Steps between C-alpha positions, in 0.01 A plus 500: 500500500585767758737269687704451184499876444642544849780252424575649161518853639844413631416637844571261786278456801656644815499228768525700822628309804515694829749341739557534872742233625380134468794395277393131462158599366645765271751253357227240440285756320780635279607149405143406411466804271837425344409143409139566399401443137308819423567667166366840609785750530548625856735707712533390861517810717591421859457783748683449828294671767771542762609139551741448787593133462844455338379191312227699326730788414762267351241300306357812337843646427607177327184466292519864394867464399410218258222708343230259616317777686480877502565597861367813667557582866283717719705732723292373793209265557206660319239223521341288230272760343762770446748239383278352228388848397864584441526193279179569310613857426837388362384428143171675429441321169515143636255264660606384845478182703534528876655190653554435869839371605331200668365353175616241248397494133472204264515429128369761257319688781566849358371410153175375653451806716573735211256311279232533767572872545439561129203264459262799515547877448440624856682250721704690759652223712555124497583246770604138453360225717711442806557281805247467781663757726589734217181688419137505599407580139671233290614246759497127440364254610230711665352842555602621846488142631722348764730248334812394684593184310766497232380412151640205308626743234746787527468846347657405168263205461201716593607757242510227234154377603363856485650554156331188363171503692424873477656596169372848410249501787457808719290625791380857535552633854445830678862535611833327470786456746847652482707185557517445121305770322520593131394863441450649157665837451182650351321432829783657701489806277127544558469394865835611641755325719431340837374715789805574717303717741250242623709184440864600557633162618299243304182292513200654330677730257446264205131445578452875536647534150263229373195669653601834351553335163159329505332836557631621163419182310805276537479125571704251701558132423651176624699309236383143555791345310773675704616395846756669727600384848469757777652430839259734676620747756876465456517854365363649821532227764331561836384849401235359269200497735548860609554612141184323386293651782624850416439443132141386550419811702642733234356301213146496642504877533616545140280227353177446697395228255785272615283267710235463230760431231662233715162340575408495132835345413462229764147419383591485130842343551595562134835325545345166598468371139877552464570324830266215404692436180821475704335246731403298193853536361651371823251212514579409140869505583438259789305266272818477289320400182251257657172494306283346769420591856345294782171599664439411866228540758729467802781748574834388363836530667777718352675183382201422276583792273252706299135394502149631451321507836125437467228597748167339416301692760623835368508383138846645469854417393837659571862415434723375779875459476810432709560875519466693829140578593347795319775528240257460207228734627403659170357194325250449779205264523278397208132477587348259251298529284523880535875519428522232233635737236781629726566141608533382140725793408730435795527131425578583137764756602671233710514265201298238689292271276378246756380497856566167673269424794659341804186309602131451426398792725717740299355360177143551622566853627675615183240338277225680692673835474610503135292242311360653182608851588733565206201505267283698739750788501541483124845342477584258221592151611864545399526813713420304813846359555420325827313220324311230685649409840700181499493257789838415644588292798622702796865432576 
């Protein structure tokens, strides 16, 4: 396996962290790398891009003195693109992983990203999944959706859910994002470093690299079983909007197919299957081992817990929970009988073996929607784990 060959080569991955002030975020990131469980050899190369805050300077000096990081300092502020190019040129025989200073890694994150990078011969770059405000490519819980509520799980718990629910699963995408970006050295050798002329500060330089790489046959992927927190915007602060606007203007001139690629990505949404599995993983976690779930016709209150909401007029069912609204958006609504197979698979993935109807109306609606359907879609009786609905008195 190519991933094992990479490990056995003895060459570490260069984790390149550009830093400009923001000591609390930098400390959180370095601690998270230090206590992660990845077996892949790595050298952490921190490049200080002209920090002025004493706290940041002292933090980096201390970590370098202990050998935890390799510290480079730019003589003046050079911007993100030139800074990471300096890092990528340091060891020309190593793969690199660009990591923003406003990120936090979890578990065996680097092993999973390396595995994904070597899961096919021509993969240039890899992203993990990330938090809602971290990336429009691999964000969770939704694709470019507004989601202001906190989840019931933190980053470490989400990483564990991803590792279990999406083991070995990937999504092919047209570009990745530089917040946490694995780049194979062979792709760098063929495509070149980032474009300092058109993207000197940051924003867009990594996508420009991805577009150039695709034109010569390289691919880009999301590792569905890796998750990294990204506290969006802390690297650039209030300058972000202006930087993005300037980037889009330059990028559109260099790559006229930008708009079409983005439209195609939004229509296909190749990351949704990965996000859906995380929704199911979170829902399973909330069920806490319960093997039955109530079905109701009337909306339940948050105190009622998880239930299957039925709509007889629409012949549909969807899960409701005490979570903030919209926080399980990737499971969606099941139109029955059309979606009976997906419905059965989801119920099975949750470990649910019985649906308990809250009243006669729920019984009638569910019976109408699913009666006899397991055989009609070619499933064996034992595969239909829902079983016959049981009547139960409403509490």
